[in-house]
N, C-alpha and C positions, 0 to 999 in steps of 0.2 A: 679765221677772222673775216667775217663779209666787210666788203666795201660798199659803205653808203656815200652818194655823192649828193650835198646838200647845197643849198644857195645861201649865196652871201646873205648876211642881214640875220639868218636864222641860229643867232648863236647860242639861245635857251636848248634848241632841238641838237645843236652838234654836241653840247657840253653832256644833254641827257642819251646821246649815242654811245658818246666814247665812255661815260659812266655805266652803260652796260655791255659793253666790251666791242664795240663796232669800230672797224677804223672808218673814221669821217675823213671824205675829202671834198674841194671843191668840185664846180661843174665844168672845170676847164676839160676841152676833147678828150686827152688822153687818160683823164679819170674816168672819163663817162663809158670808157671801153671797159673798165676793170670791174665799175660798179655794180653791184647788185640790186641796188635799190637807189633811185632817185627820189630826192624830198623837195619841194619847190613851196616858195611862200604863197603861190597863188596871186600876187599882187602883178598885174601886168604893166611892166614899164619899157615894154618894146614899142615907144613911140612910130618907128618905123615899120611897124606890123609884119617884121622877118623872123623866120624862124632857121635859125643857122646851126643849132644845136640838135642831134637826136641820137637816140638811145633805143636799145632793145628791151633794157631792164623797165620792169614795173616803176611807174611814177607816182609819188603820192603827195598830194594837194596838203600843206600844212594850214592853209585858210581854216579859222574856226576851231582848231583842235590846240590842245596843251601840249608841251614837250611828251609826256608820259604818253598819252593816247597816240604819238608819233611813234614813241618808241614800242607800244605794242602791236601797231599797224606792220612795222618792220618785221616783229617777230613772226608774226602770223603771215606774211607774204614769203618769208625765207623756211618757214616752218615745210 
């Protein structure tokens, strides 16, 4: 089962990924180390312009995409 880290606030994406059989975790550093894919909202809420989360996993920007489109993008990246 592949771990997918999903940004807080993307509940519909989290639900769709769980229904598709993925293990969904938050963006906490320990989870990022295990994640095979990271899904972010694309909304920049970092007012200080600091980047303190890093990962080598592919990142999918969910902005403008439906939950089903995100599930398909995850499937494609993991295949």
